[in-house]
N, C-alpha and C positions, 0 to 999 in steps of 0.2 A: 426575508430573514436570513442573512447570509450564513449564520452558524449551522443551519440545517444542511448546507451543502457539504458538511464534513462527513456525512453518512452516505453509504452506498445503497443502490437500489436492489430490489429483489432479483435473485438469480436462481437458476436451476442447476447450479454446479454442485458436483459431489465433493469437490476438493477446494481448498483455499488457494487463491491466486493473488499475487501482489500484496501490498501492505495495507489495503483497506479492510473494512469489516466484512466484505463479501456478503452483505445482508441488506435487508430493507427495514426502514423504520416503520412504526405503527401506522396503519391507515388513519388512525385517529390522532396522529401526532399534532396537527395544528390545533385541533379542539383541546387536546390535553395541555398544550402550551398556553393557550388562551385562558384555560381554567387555572393554570398555575399563576399566570399574571394577575388574574382577578383575586385569587386567594392571597397573594403577596400584598396587593393593594389593601385588602381588608385586615392585614396583619395576622392572617390565619396561616402561620408559617409551616406547621407540620403538614397540613394538607397541601399547601403550596409546593413543598418539596416532593411530596408523593406524586402529584401531577407532573412535576418537572421530570422526575426520574422515569416515570412511565412513558413520557414523550421520548426518552432516550433508548427505550427498549428496542432491540432489533430482532429480526426473524430470518430464518432460512427456509425457503419453500413453505412459507406460512406457518412454520413451527417456531415457537419462541426459543431464543438462544439462552435465555436466563442470564444475560450479561449484567443485569442488575437485580439483586435480590433484596427485598425489604421486609421489615417487621415493624408494625406500628401499634402503639397504644395511645391512650389519651395524652400522655405527657411527653412522648418522644418517638422519633422514627430512627431505626437502625438500618443501615444498608451496607451491602457489599457490591462494589462495581469492579468489573474485570477488564483489564487491558493488557493482554499478553502475559508477561511474567508478573505483572503488578495486580495485587488485589487491594483495592482501596476500601477501607472500612470506615464507617462514620457513625456519629451519633448527632441527631438534630433535636434540639428542644425548642420551646417557644422563643427563647432568647438567643441561642447560639448554634453555630454550625461547626462541627469538628470532624476532620477526616485525616487519615494517616495510612501510610504503607510501610509495612515492616520490610526492611532491606536485608540486613545481615545481623549476626550477633555482634554486640559491642566489643566483646573480647577478641574477635577475629580481625578487627580493623588494624591494619598496619599504618605506619606514618604516611606512606605514599597515598593510600586510599583516603585517609583523613584529610590530607591536603587537597585531593581531588574533590571531595565533598564540600569542603569549605569554599573552594573556587566556584563550585556549582551554585552555592547559595547566592553568590553575587550575580549569577546569570538568571536566576528565577525571579519572577515578578510577584507571585502570590504565595507560593509554597516555600518551605525551608527545611533543612535537615537539622535533626537534634538527636540526642541519645537519652534513653531512660536507663534503668538499672540493667537491662538485659540486651536491648536492641538499638541499632541505629535506624531511624525512621525518617520518612519524608512526611511533613504534616501541613495541614491547612486549617486555619481558624478564622471564622468571621462572626461578626455581630449581625443579627438578623434585622436590625432596626430599619435599614434602608435597602434590604435585599430585593432582587427581582430575578426572573429567569435569565435575563441577559447578563446580569452581574455575576451569577454563580456559574454560568456555562464555561467561561474561559478559565477561571481558577480550577474547576474540576478537570477540564481538558489538560491544563498544565500539569497538575499533580499526577494524573494517570499516564500521560505520554512520557513525562520525564522520569517517573519511577520505573516504567518499563524500559526506557532507553538505558538508564543507569544500571539496572540489574543486568541487562545484556552486556553492558560495558564491563561491569565487575566480573562477570563470568568469563569474558574474553581476556581481560588484562590482568586480573588477579585470580588466577586459576586455583590457587590453594584455598581461597575463601568460598565457603558454602553459602549459597543464597537461601534465604529463609522465606517461609510462607508461600511456597510454590506447589503445594499439593494439588492445586486446581489444574496444573498443566497435564496434558494427556500425551501418552507415548504414541508416536506415529506408526502406522501399520508397516510391518517389515517389508512386505511386497512392494508397497509404494516407495519406500526408501530405496530399495534396490533398483526400481525403475528410474528413479531420479539420479541415483549414482551412475548407472550405466549411461543415461542420457547426457549427464555432465561430461563424461569422458568421451562420448561420441562427438559432442559438439566441440570440445577442445581439439580433438584430432582433426575434425573438419576445418576448423579455423586455421590450425597450423598448416594444413595442406594448401588452403587458399592463399595464405600469406606467402608460402614458398613458391607459388605459381604466379604471383603478381609481377608486373613489369619491373625490371631492375631499377629504372629511373622514375622519380616523381611518384612514389607509391605511398608516401607517408600518410596522406589523407585516407587512402583506401585501407591501410593497416589500422588506422584509428577507428574507422567504421566497423571493421571486423572484430576488433577486441572489445570496443565499447558495447556493440550490439550483443556480444556474448555475455558480458557482465549484466546488462539490463535484462537479457533473456533468462539468465540464471535467477536473478532476483524475482522476476515476475512468475516464471513457471515453476521453479523449484522452491522458492520462498525459504531460503536458509535463515537461521537465527544465529545468535551468539557470535563466535569469532569470525565465521565466514561472512556474515552480514556486516559486522563492524569493520573488518579489514577491506571488504569490497567497497563499502561506502566511503571509507577513507581514500581508497585508490581513485574512485570516481571524482571525489571532491578535489583531490590534488590535481587530477588531469584538467579539470575545468577552472582551476584557480588562475587568476590574472597575475602572471609573472613573466619573466624573460626566458623561461625554459623552452627549448625548441620542441616542436611536435615529435621529432625523432627521439628525443630523450624521454618525452612523455610516453611514447609508444613502447620504449624499452621497459618502463615501469609497468605498463599494462601487461606486457609479455612476461615479466618477472612474476607478477602476481598470478597470472594464469598458470604458470609453471608450478606454483605452490599448490594450486587446486588439482593439477594433474597428478602430483605426487601424493596426494592425500589418500590414505587408506580408508576402506569402508567404515571401520570402527570409529575413526575420527570424524568422518563425514556424518554418520548417523547421530553422533552426539550433538550436532548442531541443528536438530529439528525437534519440534513438538507441535501439538495442536493446542490452541487456546481460544478464548473468547475475547472479542474486542468491542469497544464502545465508540472510540473516537478514531478518525482518520488522521494520519501523520501530516498530511500536506495541506497547506492553505488553499483556499479556493482560487482557481485561475480563471481569468476572464475568457470568454469565448473569442474575443478579439485577439488576445495573446496567443491562444491556441491556433487560430487561423494564420497568424503571422508565421509561427513555427512551421506549420504544414506548407505554407507557400514557399518559404525559403528552402525547405528541404526538397521540395519538388523541383525547384530551380537548380539545386545541386545535382539532382538526378539528370536533369536535362544537360547540364554541363558535362557530366561523365559520359552520357550517351553521345553527345556531339563530338566528344574526343575519343570515342570508340573504346571506352573502358567499361564495356558491358558486363564484365564479370562481377563488378561490385554493386550493380543496380539492385538485384534481388535482396541483398543484405541491407541496403539503405531503406528499401520499402519496409522491411521488418523493423529496422532501427527506429523509424518514425513512431510506430505504435509503442514499442517498448520504452523509448525515451519519454514519451508523453505520460505513459502509465507510471513511470518511475518518478518523474519530476513535478507533475501537475496535479492540483486538486480539481477533480473533474465532477461535473454533475452526473447523476446516475445514467442518463441516456448516453452521453458520450463514452463513459467508462464501459458500459455494456456493449456498445457498438464496436469499440476498440477491442474488447475481449473477443468478440465474434471474429473480427479480422485476424487476431492472433490465432484463434482456432483454425481458421482457413489456411493461414500461412505455415502452420506447424502441425500438419496432420499426423505425423508419426508419433509425436509425444502424446497427443490426446487420444490416439487410438490405443496406445499402451495403457493408458489410464481408464480405458473402457468407454470412451466417448465415440459418438458417430463420426465417421470420417467425412469431412466436407470437401476434400480435394484429393483426387487420385493422381499422384505425381507421375506414375508410369504412363498413364493414358492422357495426362493433361485434361482431366475431366472433373468438373465441379458438381456438387450436389445442389444444383441451381434452385430447385423448388424449396429445399430446406433452408438455404441461405436467405432467400426472399422472405420466407415465412418467419424466420428468426428476427430479421430486421423489423418486420411488421409487429411482432410480439413485443419488441423493445420500445418502439415508437408509439404504437396505438394507445396504450394506457396513459400517455402523457399529452395526448392531443386535446384533452379537456382544458388543461392549463395553458398549453402552447398551441393556439388555434392554427398557426401556419406551419407547424411541424408535420412533415409528410414522409411516409416510408419511401425509400429510394431503391429498393431491390431491383425493380425492373429497369432502372437506368444504368445498372452496372455492366461493364464489359467483361464477359466470361471467356474471351478467346485465349487468354494466358494468365498466369499468376501476376506477371508485371502489369498487364492491362487491368486486371481485376483490382489490384492494389491501388493503382493510379486513379481509377474511376471512383474507388471507395473513398479515398482521401478528398477528392474533389467534391463528392457528395456531402462529406462531413463538413467541409468548408461552407457549403450552401444551406446548412440547416438553419432554421429560423426559430430562435427561442424567445421571441417577443411575446409578452403576455398581454393579451387583448381583453 
């Protein structure tokens, strides 16, 4: 069932990283889904939806995140489903399904925003914007006559993801308009914000120094890796929201767009955006962060074959730089591979957690400041070998019942240097076997 891969697996992280839910679905998910399907077949719609929503519940360290809250009686099921800034509220009866998200006050909408929302209606498949006497809302309505878990999953995903995206967009582009129904958002700890702000500026300074020391000729590709890796790193480790995320995403999309722009011009745009981050004061920075609950992943499922192709091509690029003695860029590309995959691909829980572990190894200073165990001592070029091997086994072992040929690979890694460790880690990822027997 491919829609299950939109969820992330259980982690023991104390902080949110990346754009996924950073959580695990219920151990009874498959049983709950099957019960939902059976109830829909029997036209027992209220119970069917209850089973369905319970299959979407997620957990952090075995503690429920309450990302979906329900109240049921004989005649209807009411629910709240959380996705970042969006709180999807709904009422389900035996005959109908209705859900909506309050966006902004109707009286606050200017002409430009109204035009934006009308254009969004043409882009959406299941949901649409409308206005009542007080608010502009995104709504979803279905007749239950032919409903099933498969049929309701994608409409629910669409309304949740798009409401969250558009609220973030409104906050970024229409700063004078106040978002509504966001009391569920939590303020981030001040100490964590300061760590992230300091790390941002440290990484910018480091990239600027590396760019300045690149060879004067034929360095466009190396500059691109440095700037893009920085943006992907910011997204995954710091997880900014609102205008930082919106502008950074736009910058990345424009860089990878198919046009006639030279790589040198694209690098200048990356440099320009990084300069805006460098000039950002702490007060502005902190306004772009919050903690929230999530139900759905933003990215579509990526095939393991596609992932393998990207890793293979990236390692070939590293070999090219190594053969041409551009060794200074190689550590950056090893980091870039993981951050790029985590930014762009919808991953199964095993791959995501294994890549996160590699990110922890490659970026010890940041994780140390957040209170995590250091897995690599840069000064001594020394790895916490036993811990790394154990972590890999903890990620893979619970999945071996489903994937009989999936094997822990910690003992196969090369711990002589960070480059060797990274190279051997990616090769082992390529060789994982997810065949279900």
